[in-house]
C-alpha positions in Angstrom: 0.7 -20.8 6.9 -2.5 -20.6 4.8 -2.7 -22.0 1.3 -1.1 -19.5 -1.2 -3.2 -17.6 -3.7 -1.6 -17.2 -7.2 -2.3 -13.6 -8.4 -1.2 -11.6 -11.4 -1.0 -7.9 -12.5 -0.8 -6.6 -16.0 0.3 -3.0 -16.8 -0.5 -1.9 -20.4 1.7 1.2 -20.4 2.5 3.6 -23.2 6.0 2.1 -23.7 5.5 -1.7 -23.0 3.2 -4.4 -21.7 4.2 -6.0 -18.5 3.0 -9.1 -16.6 3.8 -10.0 -13.0 2.8 -13.2 -11.3 3.1 -13.7 -7.6 2.2 -16.2 -4.8 0.4 -14.5 -1.9 0.3 -16.1 1.5 -1.3 -13.1 3.2 -1.8 -9.4 2.6 1.9 -8.8 3.6 3.6 -12.0 2.3 3.7 -11.7 -1.5 6.4 -13.8 -3.3 7.3 -12.8 -6.9 7.1 -15.8 -9.2 7.4 -14.6 -12.8 7.8 -11.4 -14.8 7.5 -10.7 -18.5 7.8 -7.6 -20.6 6.4 -7.4 -24.1 7.9 -4.6 -26.2 4.9 -2.9 -27.8 4.6 0.9 -27.8 0.9 1.7 -27.4 1.7 5.4 -27.2 3.6 5.8 -30.4 0.6 6.0 -32.7 -1.9 7.4 -30.2 0.1 10.5 -29.4 0.2 11.4 -33.1 -3.1 10.0 -34.5 -5.1 9.5 -31.3 -6.0 6.0 -32.4 -4.6 2.5 -32.2 -3.8 1.0 -35.6 -5.0 -2.5 -36.7 -1.5 -3.7 -36.3 -1.5 -2.6 -32.7 -4.8 -4.4 -32.2 -3.3 -7.6 -33.5 0.0 -7.4 -31.6 -1.7 -6.5 -28.3 -4.2 -9.3 -28.7 -1.3 -11.7 -29.3 0.6 -10.5 -26.2 -2.5 -10.8 -24.0 -3.2 -14.4 -25.3 0.4 -15.2 -24.3 -0.2 -13.6 -20.9 -3.3 -15.6 -20.4 -1.4 -18.8 -21.1 1.3 -17.9 -18.6 -1.3 -17.1 -16.0 -3.0 -20.4 -16.6 0.3 -22.2 -16.3 0.9 -20.7 -12.9 -2.6 -21.3 -11.7 -3.6 -17.7 -11.3 -7.0 -17.3 -9.7 -7.1 -13.5 -9.3 -5.7 -10.8 -11.5 -6.1 -7.2 -12.5 -5.1 -5.7 -15.9 -4.8 -2.0 -16.2 -4.1 0.4 -19.1 -2.7 3.9 -18.6 -2.0 7.1 -20.6 -2.0 5.9 -24.2 -5.2 3.8 -23.9 -6.9 6.6 -22.0 -6.3 8.9 -24.9 -7.1 6.5 -27.8 -10.3 7.4 -29.5 -10.9 3.7 -30.3 -10.1 2.4 -26.8 -13.5 0.8 -26.3 -13.2 -1.6 -29.3 -9.5 -2.1 -28.3 -10.6 -3.3 -24.8 -13.4 -5.5 -26.3 -10.9 -7.1 -28.8 -8.5 -8.0 -26.0 -11.4 -9.5 -24.0 -12.6 -11.5 -27.0 -9.1 -12.8 -28.0 -7.6 -13.5 -24.6 -10.5 -13.6 -22.0 -8.6 -10.9 -20.1 -10.6 -7.8 -18.9 -8.5 -4.7 -19.4 -9.4 -1.8 -17.2 -8.6 1.7 -18.4 -7.6 3.6 -15.3 -7.5 7.3 -14.6 -4.3 9.3 -14.1 -5.2 9.7 -10.4 -5.7 5.9 -10.0 -2.4 5.3 -11.8 -0.7 7.7 -9.4 -2.4 6.1 -6.4 -1.2 2.6 -7.3 2.3 3.8 -7.7 2.2 5.5 -4.3 0.8 2.3 -2.7 3.8 0.3 -4.1 6.3 2.9 -2.8 4.7 3.2 0.6 4.8 -0.6 0.9 8.5 -0.6 0.0 9.3 2.2 2.5 7.0 1.2 5.4 6.6 3.7 8.2 9.2 6.2 6.8 7.3 7.6 3.8 9.2 9.6 1.2 8.4 13.3 0.7 8.0 13.0 -3.1 7.1 10.3 -5.6 7.5 10.7 -9.3 6.6 8.3 -12.0 8.0 9.1 -15.5 6.3 6.8 -18.0 6.0 6.8 -21.8 2.8 9.0 -21.7 2.9 11.1 -18.6 4.8 12.3 -15.5 2.9 11.7 -12.3 4.1 13.7 -9.2 2.9 13.3 -5.6 4.2 15.5 -2.8 3.4 13.8 0.6 3.4 14.8 4.2 3.3 11.8 6.6 1.8 9.4 4.0 -0.9 12.0 3.0 -0.8 13.6 -0.4 -0.4 17.4 -0.1 0.0 18.2 -3.8 -0.4 16.1 -6.9 0.0 16.7 -10.6 -0.2 14.6 -13.8 1.8 16.2 -16.7 1.6 15.1 -20.4 5.4 14.9 -20.7 6.0 11.2 -21.0 9.1 10.2 -22.9 7.3 8.5 -25.8 4.8 11.3 -26.1 7.6 13.9 -26.3 9.7 11.8 -28.7 6.8 11.4 -31.1 5.1 14.8 -30.9 8.4 16.7 -31.1 10.0 14.2 -33.5 13.1 13.6 -31.4 14.1 10.2 -32.7 17.9 10.3 -32.7 20.6 12.7 -31.5 19.1 15.8 -29.8 20.5 19.2 -30.7 21.0 21.8 -27.9 18.0 23.8 -29.2 15.8 20.8 -29.1 16.9 19.9 -25.6 16.1 23.4 -24.5 12.7 23.1 -26.0 12.0 20.0 -24.0 13.3 21.7 -20.8 11.1 24.7 -21.3 8.1 22.6 -22.0 8.5 20.5 -18.9 9.3 23.6 -16.7 6.3 25.5 -18.0 3.9 22.6 -17.1 5.5 22.2 -13.7 5.0 25.9 -13.0 1.3 25.7 -14.0 0.5 22.4 -12.3 2.5 22.6 -9.0 1.7 25.8 -7.3 2.9 26.8 -4.8 6.2 25.4 -5.8 7.5 22.8 -3.4 11.0 23.2 -1.9 12.0 19.7 -0.9 15.7 20.3 -0.1 17.1 17.2 1.7 13.8 15.3 1.7 13.6 11.8 0.4 12.3 11.6 -3.2 11.8 8.5 -5.3 11.4 8.0 -9.0 9.5 5.1 -10.6 9.6 3.5 -14.0 12.1 2.0 -16.4 13.3 5.5 -17.5 14.4 6.3 -14.0 16.0 2.9 -13.5 18.0 3.4 -16.8 19.2 6.8 -15.6 20.3 5.4 -12.2 22.7 3.1 -14.1 24.0 6.1 -16.2 24.4 8.5 -13.2 24.5 6.4 -10.0 24.5 8.2 -6.7 25.0 7.1 -3.1 22.6 4.5 -1.9 19.7 5.7 0.3 17.8 3.3 2.5 19.5 0.5 0.7 18.2 1.8 -2.7 20.0 2.8 -5.8 19.8 6.5 -6.7 20.1 8.9 -9.6 22.7 11.6 -8.8 21.3 14.7 -10.6 24.6 16.7 -10.7 26.3 13.7 -12.4 23.4 13.3 -14.8 23.8 16.9 -15.8 27.5 16.3 -16.5 26.7 13.3 -18.7 23.7 14.9 -20.4 25.6 16.4 -23.4 27.1 13.0 -24.2 23.7 11.3 -24.1 22.1 13.9 -26.3 24.8 14.0 -29.0 24.6 10.2 -29.6 22.1 8.5 -31.9 20.1 5.5 -30.8 22.6 2.8 -31.8 25.5 4.7 -30.1 23.5 5.0 -26.9 22.7 1.3 -26.9 26.4 0.5 -27.2 27.7 3.2 -24.8 25.1 2.6 -22.1 24.2 -1.0 -22.6 20.5 -0.3 -22.9 17.7 -1.7 -25.1 16.6 0.2 -28.2 13.3 1.3 -26.6 15.2 2.9 -23.7 18.0 4.3 -25.8 15.7 6.3 -28.0 14.0 8.1 -25.1 16.8 8.3 -22.5 17.9 11.8 -23.5 14.3 13.1 -23.1 14.1 11.2 -19.8 17.3 12.8 -18.5 16.2 16.3 -19.4 12.8 15.8 -17.7 14.3 14.3 -14.5 17.0 17.1 -14.3 14.4 19.8 -14.8 12.1 18.3 -12.2 15.0 18.0 -9.7 15.8 21.6 -10.1 12.2 22.7 -9.8 11.9 20.7 -6.5 15.4 21.6 -5.3 16.5 18.0 -5.1 19.9 16.4 -5.5 19.0 12.8 -5.9 16.1 10.4 -6.7 16.0 7.0 -5.0 14.9 4.1 -7.2 12.8 1.6 -5.3 12.3 -0.7 -8.4 8.5 -0.9 -7.9 5.5 0.5 -9.9 1.9 0.2 -10.7 2.0 -3.6 -11.0 3.3 -3.9 -7.4 0.5 -1.7 -6.2 -2.0 -3.8 -8.1 -0.6 -7.1 -6.6 -0.8 -5.7 -3.1 -4.4 -4.7 -3.5 -5.3 -8.1 -5.0 -3.6 -9.9 -2.0 -5.5 -7.7 0.4 -8.8 -8.5 -1.2 -8.0 -12.2 -1.4 -7.4 -12.5 2.3 -10.2 -10.1 3.5 -13.7 -11.3 4.4 -16.3 -9.5 2.4 -19.5 -10.8 4.1 -20.8 -8.7 7.0 -20.4 -10.2 10.4 -23.6 -12.0 11.6 -24.3 -12.7 15.3 -25.9 -16.0 16.1 -28.1 -16.5 19.2 -25.2 -17.7 21.4 -23.0 -14.7 20.4 -25.8 -12.2 21.1 -26.4 -13.8 24.5 -22.7 -13.6 25.3 -22.6 -9.9 24.6 -25.7 -9.3 26.6 -24.3 -11.4 29.5 -20.9 -9.8 29.6 -22.4 -6.3 29.4 -24.7 -7.1 32.3 -21.8 -8.5 34.3 -19.6 -5.5 33.6 -22.5 -3.1 34.5 -23.0 -4.9 37.9 -19.3 -4.3 38.6 -19.5 -0.6 37.9 -17.7 -0.3 34.6 -17.4 2.9 32.7 -19.9 2.3 29.9 -18.8 5.0 27.5 -15.2 3.9 27.7 -15.9 0.1 27.6 -18.3 0.4 24.7 -16.0 2.6 22.8 -13.1 0.2 23.2 -15.4 -2.6 22.0 -16.2 -0.6 18.9 -12.5 0.2 18.2 -11.7 -3.5 18.8 -14.1 -4.8 16.2 -13.0 -2.1 13.8 -9.5 -3.3 14.1 -10.5 -6.9 13.9 -12.4 -6.3 10.7 -9.7 -4.1 9.1 -6.9 -6.6 10.0 -8.6 -9.7 8.8 -6.1 -10.0 5.9 -3.4 -10.2 8.5 -4.6 -12.1 11.5 -6.6 -15.0 9.9 -8.6 -15.5 13.1 -11.9 -17.4 13.0 -15.0 -15.3 12.8 -16.3 -16.5 16.2 -13.2 -15.0 17.8 -14.7 -11.6 17.2 -17.3 -11.9 19.8 -14.7 -13.0 22.4 -12.8 -9.9 21.6 -15.9 -7.8 22.2 -16.5 -9.6 25.5 -13.0 -8.9 26.6 -13.3 -5.2 25.7 -16.5 -4.9 27.7 -15.0 -6.5 30.8 -11.4 -5.2 30.5 -11.7 -2.7 33.4 -14.0 -4.6 35.8 -11.1 -5.3 38.1 -11.1 -1.7 39.3 -14.0 -2.7 41.6 -11.5 -4.7 43.7 -8.6 -2.2 43.4 -6.9 0.1 40.9 -3.5 -1.5 41.6 -3.3 -4.8 39.7 -6.8 -4.3 38.3 -5.9 -6.5 35.3 -5.2 -9.4 37.6 -8.4 -8.8 39.6 -10.4 -8.6 36.4 -9.0 -12.0 35.3 -10.1 -13.6 38.6 -13.6 -12.1 38.3 -14.0 -13.2 34.7 -12.9 -16.8 35.6 -15.1 -17.0 38.7 -18.0 -14.6 38.4 -21.5 -15.3 37.2 -21.2 -14.2 33.5 -24.3 -15.5 31.5 -23.3 -17.2 28.3 -19.6 -17.5 29.1 -18.4 -21.0 29.7 -15.4 -23.3 29.2 -12.6 -22.3 26.8 -14.4 -19.1 25.9 -14.4 -18.0 29.5 -10.6 -18.7 29.7 -9.9 -16.7 26.6 -12.0 -13.7 27.7 -10.4 -13.8 31.2 -7.0 -13.8 29.6 -7.9 -10.9 27.4 -9.0 -8.9 30.5 -5.6 -9.7 32.1 -3.6 -8.8 29.0 -5.5 -5.7 27.9 -2.6 -3.4 28.8 1.2 -3.5 28.9 1.4 -4.5 32.5 1.1 -8.2 31.9 2.5 -10.5 29.2 1.0 -13.9 28.3 2.7 -16.5 30.6 2.1 -20.2 31.3 1.7 -19.6 35.1 -1.3 -17.4 34.6 -4.6 -19.3 35.4 -6.6 -18.5 32.4 -3.9 -18.7 29.7 -2.4 -21.9 31.1 -5.7 -23.7 30.8 -5.8 -23.2 27.0 -4.2 -25.4 24.3 -1.6 -24.1 22.0 -4.1 -23.1 19.3 -6.3 -21.2 21.7 -3.3 -19.5 23.3 -2.3 -18.2 19.9 -5.8 -16.9 19.3 -5.7 -15.2 22.8 -2.3 -13.5 22.1 -3.6 -12.2 18.8 -6.9 -10.9 20.3 -5.0 -9.4 23.2 -2.6 -7.6 20.8 -5.7 -6.0 19.0 -7.4 -5.2 22.3 -4.3 -3.4 23.6 -4.3 -1.0 20.7 -8.0 -0.4 20.9 -7.8 0.3 24.7 -4.8 2.6 24.2 -6.7 4.6 21.6 -9.2 5.6 24.3 -6.8 5.4 27.3 -7.9 8.9 28.3 -11.6 7.9 28.2 -12.4 10.8 25.9 -13.8 8.8 22.9 -11.9 11.0 20.3 -11.1 8.3 17.8 -14.0 7.6 15.4 -12.7 5.4 12.6 -9.7 3.3 11.8 -8.4 2.4 8.4 -5.6 -0.2 8.0 -3.1 -0.4 5.2 -0.7 -3.2 4.7 2.9 -2.7 3.6 6.1 -4.8 3.4 6.7 -5.6 7.1 4.5 -2.7 8.2 0.9 -2.0 9.1 -0.3 1.5 9.0 -3.3 2.5 11.0 -4.9 5.8 10.0 -7.3 7.2 12.6 -10.1 9.6 12.0 -10.7 11.6 15.2 -12.7 14.3 16.8 -10.0 16.9 17.4 -6.3 16.2 17.9 -5.6 12.5 18.5 -1.8 12.8 18.9 -2.0 11.7 22.6 -4.1 8.7 21.8 -1.8 7.6 19.0 1.2 7.9 21.2 -0.5 5.7 23.8 -1.4 3.2 21.1 2.1 3.2 19.7 3.5 2.3 23.1 0.9 -0.5 23.4 1.7 -2.1 20.0 4.7 -4.2 21.1 2.7 -7.4 21.5 1.0 -6.8 18.1 4.4 -6.3 16.4 5.8 -9.4 18.1 2.9 -11.6 17.3 2.5 -10.5 13.7 6.1 -9.8 12.9 5.4 -6.3 11.6 6.0 -2.7 12.6 3.0 -0.6 13.3 2.7 3.2 12.7 -0.2 5.5 13.4 -1.3 8.7 11.6 -4.3 10.9 11.9 -6.4 11.4 8.8 -6.6 15.0 7.6 -9.7 16.9 8.6 -12.4 16.7 6.0 
């Protein structure tokens, strides 16, 4: 296992400041270490006066100095601090960000509503893996973010200025909420939904998830049946309990529902918003995955930490090896369009999956050589061509291919499809030591997917983009025309990859541009 990288994410939200510290071993293996929450409502003054007060400047700088000390204590080497709705709207946000940098050394990034929504989606998709929810909502202090998805792709999205702190301050709803006031909130939310989400989605029995502390609080107030192992909010039960929530003042809610003050004062507004949203989308429940913007930030930091940034450079030996294997394959009558396309797909996958496979850079050229030579055995015979190809790679005159490199490439030729699994009685594989056998299995797992994506020899797949999720790798392909057949072939050929990397793999085609 590689040395861990200590990373951190800070979310300066409208309702509170939050810090998460984690230990990352790879893009997929992220271990939570420490979480802190600092009760400071950035949105309370901004949504009324559109500016941060001097007191907010001081208290925020104090919180960030503390976060910096915590990060130093845990040896954090990479972090990202983001600010959302309240800071976006503050007229004095630039001096606010400068003050935090000066007092704590932390660079605070004010992100857009679209980026905030994207980070939340990344966190949810990581939690769900291949089975993406149909709807993701994030009810924060300043805004309500909504994403309607189809097979991991956003179909509709909206950002509504109906966060709980915003509504509480602008409508002056600081205690018990009268029925007329509750109806005002409902109509306000409904009107914005009608204007922002057209056509109106009808989600029915689809999976919908809700992010944020507001939704987590409501799941304890109105718990529903668990979905995918997750706690849920039962909307019919929440409707039943809404009158009791609204008639209580803040202290009474704190006592009755065992919640903090900064949840008790907005939970009535949160309940009205969630119920209205559920009715608008025709939903019965919202699942609560317990993730958010910080989790999306941590995943991206880990991915960056374990990905190589420098472009791949070929040395003289590597260039000679590619020329030599291409010349050898040409003499044996290979299909150049197919072989070259498989080579291109292989190196796309190799580069995209660096954060997962941790293979040495020099392994990349061996993968290319295996891709160029993978079908050369057809010269001897179509039946068992993978075995014939191994023999030819081991014994043929391949310029620039010698020793252990020859054995690895020969093994790749044998294992390029599902007909043969790595085994100690195979000539090429058995000649390698344990470390090189591991490299071979990993390269073969990549080559199988690349070859399957052009199994029909039509060169439809043009690009591949990898995303890393908890126990899952998503491969989005950009193709010329419909690539459903190619993705089915690749899915069937992903078994070795899943076994070697201990993940599930799913494929989806990028929407046409």
